[in-house]
PDB file with one MODEL, atoms N, CA, C and O in Angstrom:
MODEL        1
ATOM      1  N   MET A   1      29.414 -46.126  -0.916  1.00  0.00           N
ATOM      2  CA  MET A   1      28.493 -45.248  -1.604  1.00  0.00           C
ATOM      3  C   MET A   1      29.182 -43.909  -1.847  1.00  0.00           C
ATOM      4  O   MET A   1      29.831 -43.366  -0.954  1.00  0.00           O
ATOM      5  N   PRO A   2      29.035 -43.376  -3.075  1.00  0.00           N
ATOM      6  CA  PRO A   2      29.680 -42.091  -3.357  1.00  0.00           C
ATOM      7  C   PRO A   2      29.040 -40.959  -2.562  1.00  0.00           C
ATOM      8  O   PRO A   2      27.854 -41.009  -2.238  1.00  0.00           O
ATOM      9  N   LYS A   3      29.838 -39.933  -2.251  1.00  0.00           N
ATOM     10  CA  LYS A   3      29.336 -38.800  -1.479  1.00  0.00           C
ATOM     11  C   LYS A   3      28.656 -37.766  -2.358  1.00  0.00           C
ATOM     12  O   LYS A   3      27.842 -36.985  -1.866  1.00  0.00           O
ATOM     13  N   SER A   4      28.971 -37.743  -3.654  1.00  0.00           N
ATOM     14  CA  SER A   4      28.319 -36.803  -4.561  1.00  0.00           C
ATOM     15  C   SER A   4      28.092 -37.479  -5.906  1.00  0.00           C
ATOM     16  O   SER A   4      28.838 -38.372  -6.308  1.00  0.00           O
ATOM     17  N   CYS A   5      27.055 -37.036  -6.583  1.00  0.00           N
ATOM     18  CA  CYS A   5      26.724 -37.565  -7.905  1.00  0.00           C
ATOM     19  C   CYS A   5      27.625 -36.930  -8.948  1.00  0.00           C
ATOM     20  O   CYS A   5      28.111 -35.814  -8.762  1.00  0.00           O
ATOM     21  N   PRO A   6      27.847 -37.636 -10.040  1.00  0.00           N
ATOM     22  CA  PRO A   6      28.541 -36.993 -11.158  1.00  0.00           C
ATOM     23  C   PRO A   6      27.708 -35.814 -11.670  1.00  0.00           C
ATOM     24  O   PRO A   6      26.480 -35.842 -11.585  1.00  0.00           O
ATOM     25  N   ALA A   7      28.352 -34.802 -12.189  1.00  0.00           N
ATOM     26  CA  ALA A   7      27.645 -33.618 -12.701  1.00  0.00           C
ATOM     27  C   ALA A   7      26.671 -34.032 -13.796  1.00  0.00           C
ATOM     28  O   ALA A   7      26.983 -34.884 -14.628  1.00  0.00           O
ATOM     29  N   GLY A   8      25.499 -33.427 -13.786  1.00  0.00           N
ATOM     30  CA  GLY A   8      24.498 -33.726 -14.807  1.00  0.00           C
ATOM     31  C   GLY A   8      23.733 -35.010 -14.558  1.00  0.00           C
ATOM     32  O   GLY A   8      23.167 -35.573 -15.495  1.00  0.00           O
ATOM     33  N   THR A   9      23.699 -35.493 -13.317  1.00  0.00           N
ATOM     34  CA  THR A   9      23.004 -36.736 -13.004  1.00  0.00           C
ATOM     35  C   THR A   9      21.517 -36.480 -12.785  1.00  0.00           C
ATOM     36  O   THR A   9      21.123 -35.522 -12.120  1.00  0.00           O
ATOM     37  N   PHE A  10      20.707 -37.358 -13.361  1.00  0.00           N
ATOM     38  CA  PHE A  10      19.258 -37.273 -13.204  1.00  0.00           C
ATOM     39  C   PHE A  10      18.768 -38.460 -12.399  1.00  0.00           C
ATOM     40  O   PHE A  10      19.358 -39.539 -12.454  1.00  0.00           O
ATOM     41  N   CYS A  11      17.692 -38.265 -11.653  1.00  0.00           N
ATOM     42  CA  CYS A  11      17.090 -39.325 -10.855  1.00  0.00           C
ATOM     43  C   CYS A  11      16.477 -40.369 -11.785  1.00  0.00           C
ATOM     44  O   CYS A  11      15.795 -40.020 -12.748  1.00  0.00           O
ATOM     45  N   GLY A  12      16.716 -41.626 -11.504  1.00  0.00           N
ATOM     46  CA  GLY A  12      16.168 -42.713 -12.305  1.00  0.00           C
ATOM     47  C   GLY A  12      14.689 -42.931 -12.089  1.00  0.00           C
ATOM     48  O   GLY A  12      14.074 -43.689 -12.838  1.00  0.00           O
ATOM     49  N   ARG A  13      14.092 -42.295 -11.091  1.00  0.00           N
ATOM     50  CA  ARG A  13      12.674 -42.465 -10.804  1.00  0.00           C
ATOM     51  C   ARG A  13      11.846 -41.317 -11.376  1.00  0.00           C
ATOM     52  O   ARG A  13      10.838 -41.560 -12.039  1.00  0.00           O
ATOM     53  N   CYS A  14      12.257 -40.060 -11.128  1.00  0.00           N
ATOM     54  CA  CYS A  14      11.425 -38.915 -11.534  1.00  0.00           C
ATOM     55  C   CYS A  14      12.004 -38.130 -12.710  1.00  0.00           C
ATOM     56  O   CYS A  14      11.364 -37.193 -13.188  1.00  0.00           O
ATOM     57  N   ASP A  15      13.191 -38.486 -13.186  1.00  0.00           N
ATOM     58  CA  ASP A  15      13.847 -37.806 -14.310  1.00  0.00           C
ATOM     59  C   ASP A  15      14.150 -36.333 -14.041  1.00  0.00           C
ATOM     60  O   ASP A  15      14.279 -35.552 -14.984  1.00  0.00           O
ATOM     61  N   GLN A  16      14.264 -35.943 -12.781  1.00  0.00           N
ATOM     62  CA  GLN A  16      14.642 -34.577 -12.411  1.00  0.00           C
ATOM     63  C   GLN A  16      16.111 -34.594 -11.994  1.00  0.00           C
ATOM     64  O   GLN A  16      16.610 -35.615 -11.520  1.00  0.00           O
ATOM     65  N   PRO A  17      16.804 -33.466 -12.167  1.00  0.00           N
ATOM     66  CA  PRO A  17      18.227 -33.439 -11.789  1.00  0.00           C
ATOM     67  C   PRO A  17      18.436 -33.605 -10.281  1.00  0.00           C
ATOM     68  O   PRO A  17      17.613 -33.182  -9.469  1.00  0.00           O
ATOM     69  N   ILE A  18      19.542 -34.223  -9.942  1.00  0.00           N
ATOM     70  CA  ILE A  18      19.952 -34.313  -8.541  1.00  0.00           C
ATOM     71  C   ILE A  18      20.975 -33.207  -8.332  1.00  0.00           C
ATOM     72  O   ILE A  18      22.069 -33.251  -8.896  1.00  0.00           O
ATOM     73  N   ARG A  19      20.622 -32.227  -7.530  1.00  0.00           N
ATOM     74  CA  ARG A  19      21.448 -31.044  -7.337  1.00  0.00           C
ATOM     75  C   ARG A  19      22.585 -31.315  -6.350  1.00  0.00           C
ATOM     76  O   ARG A  19      22.473 -32.193  -5.495  1.00  0.00           O
ATOM     77  N   PRO A  20      23.673 -30.561  -6.471  1.00  0.00           N
ATOM     78  CA  PRO A  20      24.796 -30.737  -5.535  1.00  0.00           C
ATOM     79  C   PRO A  20      24.327 -30.559  -4.087  1.00  0.00           C
ATOM     80  O   PRO A  20      23.613 -29.606  -3.777  1.00  0.00           O
ATOM     81  N   GLY A  21      24.722 -31.461  -3.221  1.00  0.00           N
ATOM     82  CA  GLY A  21      24.355 -31.404  -1.810  1.00  0.00           C
ATOM     83  C   GLY A  21      23.023 -32.062  -1.501  1.00  0.00           C
ATOM     84  O   GLY A  21      22.682 -32.234  -0.331  1.00  0.00           O
ATOM     85  N   GLU A  22      22.261 -32.434  -2.525  1.00  0.00           N
ATOM     86  CA  GLU A  22      20.965 -33.078  -2.307  1.00  0.00           C
ATOM     87  C   GLU A  22      21.192 -34.552  -1.954  1.00  0.00           C
ATOM     88  O   GLU A  22      22.018 -35.210  -2.587  1.00  0.00           O
ATOM     89  N   PRO A  23      20.479 -35.080  -0.959  1.00  0.00           N
ATOM     90  CA  PRO A  23      20.679 -36.490  -0.596  1.00  0.00           C
ATOM     91  C   PRO A  23      20.204 -37.425  -1.710  1.00  0.00           C
ATOM     92  O   PRO A  23      19.165 -37.197  -2.330  1.00  0.00           O
ATOM     93  N   PHE A  24      20.984 -38.480  -1.949  1.00  0.00           N
ATOM     94  CA  PHE A  24      20.659 -39.441  -3.004  1.00  0.00           C
ATOM     95  C   PHE A  24      21.165 -40.812  -2.592  1.00  0.00           C
ATOM     96  O   PHE A  24      21.925 -40.949  -1.633  1.00  0.00           O
ATOM     97  N   GLU A  25      20.736 -41.817  -3.326  1.00  0.00           N
ATOM     98  CA  GLU A  25      21.298 -43.157  -3.138  1.00  0.00           C
ATOM     99  C   GLU A  25      21.656 -43.723  -4.502  1.00  0.00           C
ATOM    100  O   GLU A  25      20.976 -43.455  -5.493  1.00  0.00           O
ATOM    101  N   ALA A  26      22.709 -44.494  -4.546  1.00  0.00           N
ATOM    102  CA  ALA A  26      23.177 -45.117  -5.783  1.00  0.00           C
ATOM    103  C   ALA A  26      22.821 -46.599  -5.728  1.00  0.00           C
ATOM    104  O   ALA A  26      23.052 -47.268  -4.720  1.00  0.00           O
ATOM    105  N   ARG A  27      22.260 -47.098  -6.815  1.00  0.00           N
ATOM    106  CA  ARG A  27      21.924 -48.523  -6.893  1.00  0.00           C
ATOM    107  C   ARG A  27      22.561 -49.118  -8.139  1.00  0.00           C
ATOM    108  O   ARG A  27      22.466 -48.553  -9.229  1.00  0.00           O
ATOM    109  N   ASP A  28      23.200 -50.247  -7.969  1.00  0.00           N
ATOM    110  CA  ASP A  28      23.804 -50.945  -9.109  1.00  0.00           C
ATOM    111  C   ASP A  28      22.769 -51.842  -9.764  1.00  0.00           C
ATOM    112  O   ASP A  28      22.067 -52.592  -9.086  1.00  0.00           O
ATOM    113  N   ILE A  29      22.677 -51.762 -11.079  1.00  0.00           N
ATOM    114  CA  ILE A  29      21.797 -52.632 -11.859  1.00  0.00           C
ATOM    115  C   ILE A  29      22.715 -53.617 -12.577  1.00  0.00           C
ATOM    116  O   ILE A  29      23.463 -53.237 -13.478  1.00  0.00           O
ATOM    117  N   LEU A  30      22.654 -54.866 -12.178  1.00  0.00           N
ATOM    118  CA  LEU A  30      23.522 -55.895 -12.746  1.00  0.00           C
ATOM    119  C   LEU A  30      22.912 -56.468 -14.021  1.00  0.00           C
ATOM    120  O   LEU A  30      21.690 -56.528 -14.164  1.00  0.00           O
ATOM    121  N   SER A  31      23.766 -56.884 -14.934  1.00  0.00           N
ATOM    122  CA  SER A  31      23.313 -57.476 -16.181  1.00  0.00           C
ATOM    123  C   SER A  31      24.173 -58.695 -16.488  1.00  0.00           C
ATOM    124  O   SER A  31      25.401 -58.611 -16.461  1.00  0.00           O
ATOM    125  N   PRO A  32      23.536 -59.828 -16.778  1.00  0.00           N
ATOM    126  CA  PRO A  32      24.333 -61.023 -17.072  1.00  0.00           C
ATOM    127  C   PRO A  32      25.014 -60.957 -18.438  1.00  0.00           C
ATOM    128  O   PRO A  32      25.969 -61.694 -18.680  1.00  0.00           O
ATOM    129  N   SER A  33      24.537 -60.079 -19.344  1.00  0.00           N
ATOM    130  CA  SER A  33      25.093 -60.053 -20.691  1.00  0.00           C
ATOM    131  C   SER A  33      25.922 -58.803 -20.998  1.00  0.00           C
ATOM    132  O   SER A  33      26.494 -58.698 -22.083  1.00  0.00           O
ATOM    133  N   SER A  34      25.993 -57.857 -20.059  1.00  0.00           N
ATOM    134  CA  SER A  34      26.813 -56.662 -20.292  1.00  0.00           C
ATOM    135  C   SER A  34      27.354 -56.146 -18.960  1.00  0.00           C
ATOM    136  O   SER A  34      27.234 -56.806 -17.928  1.00  0.00           O
ATOM    137  N   ALA A  35      27.946 -54.965 -19.001  1.00  0.00           N
ATOM    138  CA  ALA A  35      28.642 -54.450 -17.824  1.00  0.00           C
ATOM    139  C   ALA A  35      27.729 -53.981 -16.700  1.00  0.00           C
ATOM    140  O   ALA A  35      28.189 -53.854 -15.565  1.00  0.00           O
ATOM    141  N   GLY A  36      26.462 -53.721 -16.967  1.00  0.00           N
ATOM    142  CA  GLY A  36      25.577 -53.196 -15.932  1.00  0.00           C
ATOM    143  C   GLY A  36      25.729 -51.688 -15.818  1.00  0.00           C
ATOM    144  O   GLY A  36      26.475 -51.075 -16.581  1.00  0.00           O
ATOM    145  N   THR A  37      25.021 -51.089 -14.866  1.00  0.00           N
ATOM    146  CA  THR A  37      25.063 -49.631 -14.716  1.00  0.00           C
ATOM    147  C   THR A  37      24.742 -49.243 -13.276  1.00  0.00           C
ATOM    148  O   THR A  37      24.320 -50.081 -12.478  1.00  0.00           O
ATOM    149  N   THR A  38      24.940 -47.991 -12.956  1.00  0.00           N
ATOM    150  CA  THR A  38      24.573 -47.451 -11.650  1.00  0.00           C
ATOM    151  C   THR A  38      23.478 -46.417 -11.861  1.00  0.00           C
ATOM    152  O   THR A  38      23.607 -45.535 -12.711  1.00  0.00           O
ATOM    153  N   VAL A  39      22.403 -46.523 -11.091  1.00  0.00           N
ATOM    154  CA  VAL A  39      21.297 -45.572 -11.168  1.00  0.00           C
ATOM    155  C   VAL A  39      21.308 -44.748  -9.892  1.00  0.00           C
ATOM    156  O   VAL A  39      21.556 -45.275  -8.807  1.00  0.00           O
ATOM    157  N   TYR A  40      21.041 -43.469 -10.020  1.00  0.00           N
ATOM    158  CA  TYR A  40      20.989 -42.570  -8.875  1.00  0.00           C
ATOM    159  C   TYR A  40      19.542 -42.171  -8.628  1.00  0.00           C
ATOM    160  O   TYR A  40      18.818 -41.830  -9.564  1.00  0.00           O
ATOM    161  N   LEU A  41      19.118 -42.214  -7.360  1.00  0.00           N
ATOM    162  CA  LEU A  41      17.750 -41.883  -6.977  1.00  0.00           C
ATOM    163  C   LEU A  41      17.770 -40.855  -5.859  1.00  0.00           C
ATOM    164  O   LEU A  41      18.669 -40.855  -5.018  1.00  0.00           O
ATOM    165  N   HIS A  42      16.761 -39.968  -5.856  1.00  0.00           N
ATOM    166  CA  HIS A  42      16.617 -39.049  -4.730  1.00  0.00           C
ATOM    167  C   HIS A  42      16.417 -39.870  -3.460  1.00  0.00           C
ATOM    168  O   HIS A  42      15.708 -40.876  -3.477  1.00  0.00           O
ATOM    169  N   LYS A  43      17.025 -39.455  -2.384  1.00  0.00           N
ATOM    170  CA  LYS A  43      16.890 -40.170  -1.110  1.00  0.00           C
ATOM    171  C   LYS A  43      15.454 -40.067  -0.586  1.00  0.00           C
ATOM    172  O   LYS A  43      14.883 -41.053  -0.120  1.00  0.00           O
ATOM    173  N   ASN A  44      14.876 -38.857  -0.667  1.00  0.00           N
ATOM    174  CA  ASN A  44      13.472 -38.684  -0.290  1.00  0.00           C
ATOM    175  C   ASN A  44      12.611 -39.156  -1.460  1.00  0.00           C
ATOM    176  O   ASN A  44      12.898 -38.840  -2.615  1.00  0.00           O
ATOM    177  N   LEU A  45      11.576 -39.898  -1.164  1.00  0.00           N
ATOM    178  CA  LEU A  45      10.752 -40.481  -2.215  1.00  0.00           C
ATOM    179  C   LEU A  45      10.200 -39.418  -3.148  1.00  0.00           C
ATOM    180  O   LEU A  45       9.541 -38.480  -2.698  1.00  0.00           O
ATOM    181  N   CYS A  46      10.459 -39.552  -4.430  1.00  0.00           N
ATOM    182  CA  CYS A  46       9.955 -38.612  -5.429  1.00  0.00           C
ATOM    183  C   CYS A  46       8.867 -39.312  -6.246  1.00  0.00           C
ATOM    184  O   CYS A  46       8.708 -40.530  -6.171  1.00  0.00           O
ATOM    185  N   VAL A  47       8.138 -38.540  -7.010  1.00  0.00           N
ATOM    186  CA  VAL A  47       7.032 -39.079  -7.797  1.00  0.00           C
ATOM    187  C   VAL A  47       7.583 -39.668  -9.087  1.00  0.00           C
ATOM    188  O   VAL A  47       8.322 -39.008  -9.818  1.00  0.00           O
ATOM    189  N   LYS A  48       7.221 -40.907  -9.356  1.00  0.00           N
ATOM    190  CA  LYS A  48       7.661 -41.575 -10.565  1.00  0.00           C
ATOM    191  C   LYS A  48       7.032 -40.904 -11.779  1.00  0.00           C
ATOM    192  O   LYS A  48       5.843 -40.584 -11.765  1.00  0.00           O
ATOM    193  N   THR A  49       7.817 -40.689 -12.825  1.00  0.00           N
ATOM    194  CA  THR A  49       7.330 -40.050 -14.033  1.00  0.00           C
ATOM    195  C   THR A  49       6.384 -40.989 -14.775  1.00  0.00           C
ATOM    196  O   THR A  49       6.751 -42.128 -15.062  1.00  0.00           O
ATOM    197  N   PRO A  50       5.155 -40.526 -15.094  1.00  0.00           N
ATOM    198  CA  PRO A  50       4.255 -41.385 -15.856  1.00  0.00           C
ATOM    199  C   PRO A  50       4.747 -41.499 -17.297  1.00  0.00           C
ATOM    200  O   PRO A  50       5.321 -40.560 -17.848  1.00  0.00           O
ATOM    201  N   PHE A  51       4.517 -42.641 -17.881  1.00  0.00           N
ATOM    202  CA  PHE A  51       4.877 -42.802 -19.286  1.00  0.00           C
ATOM    203  C   PHE A  51       3.770 -43.566 -19.995  1.00  0.00           C
ATOM    204  O   PHE A  51       2.985 -44.284 -19.376  1.00  0.00           O
ATOM    205  N   GLN A  52       3.730 -43.395 -21.287  1.00  0.00           N
ATOM    206  CA  GLN A  52       2.717 -44.047 -22.099  1.00  0.00           C
ATOM    207  C   GLN A  52       3.446 -44.906 -23.118  1.00  0.00           C
ATOM    208  O   GLN A  52       4.164 -44.382 -23.969  1.00  0.00           O
ATOM    209  N   ALA A  53       3.272 -46.209 -23.041  1.00  0.00           N
ATOM    210  CA  ALA A  53       3.980 -47.126 -23.916  1.00  0.00           C
ATOM    211  C   ALA A  53       3.440 -47.098 -25.347  1.00  0.00           C
ATOM    212  O   ALA A  53       4.200 -47.251 -26.304  1.00  0.00           O
ATOM    213  N   ALA A  54       2.164 -46.907 -25.487  1.00  0.00           N
ATOM    214  CA  ALA A  54       1.550 -46.870 -26.816  1.00  0.00           C
ATOM    215  C   ALA A  54       0.426 -45.847 -26.807  1.00  0.00           C
ATOM    216  O   ALA A  54      -0.172 -45.593 -25.761  1.00  0.00           O
ATOM    217  N   PRO A  55       0.132 -45.260 -27.960  1.00  0.00           N
ATOM    218  CA  PRO A  55      -0.963 -44.278 -27.995  1.00  0.00           C
ATOM    219  C   PRO A  55      -2.289 -44.922 -27.618  1.00  0.00           C
ATOM    220  O   PRO A  55      -2.554 -46.080 -27.941  1.00  0.00           O
ATOM    221  N   GLN A  56      -3.108 -44.150 -26.934  1.00  0.00           N
ATOM    222  CA  GLN A  56      -4.425 -44.639 -26.570  1.00  0.00           C
ATOM    223  C   GLN A  56      -5.376 -44.376 -27.728  1.00  0.00           C
ATOM    224  O   GLN A  56      -5.369 -43.289 -28.305  1.00  0.00           O
ATOM    225  N   LEU A  57      -6.192 -45.366 -28.069  1.00  0.00           N
ATOM    226  CA  LEU A  57      -7.148 -45.212 -29.154  1.00  0.00           C
ATOM    227  C   LEU A  57      -8.369 -44.431 -28.664  1.00  0.00           C
ATOM    228  O   LEU A  57      -8.890 -44.662 -27.573  1.00  0.00           O
ATOM    229  N   ARG A  58      -8.796 -43.512 -29.503  1.00  0.00           N
ATOM    230  CA  ARG A  58      -9.986 -42.734 -29.155  1.00  0.00           C
ATOM    231  C   ARG A  58     -11.218 -43.438 -29.690  1.00  0.00           C
ATOM    232  O   ARG A  58     -11.195 -44.021 -30.775  1.00  0.00           O
ATOM    233  N   SER A  59     -12.285 -43.379 -28.925  1.00  0.00           N
ATOM    234  CA  SER A  59     -13.519 -44.022 -29.361  1.00  0.00           C
ATOM    235  C   SER A  59     -14.376 -43.074 -30.174  1.00  0.00           C
ATOM    236  O   SER A  59     -15.458 -43.451 -30.624  1.00  0.00           O
TER     237      SER A  59
ENDMDL
END
């Protein structure tokens, strides 16, 4: 596991920056059809960013 994140790294859960010296964990995301990627997450549980997949219809 790397000791520090690359500069400009954002948490894959909350979309907030991971600051130098802040505890984090790196997780590999494997892909059968491409090279895959590494996601960085805050070590302490952070709040997942809410998202809206489609606009909500108003009544």
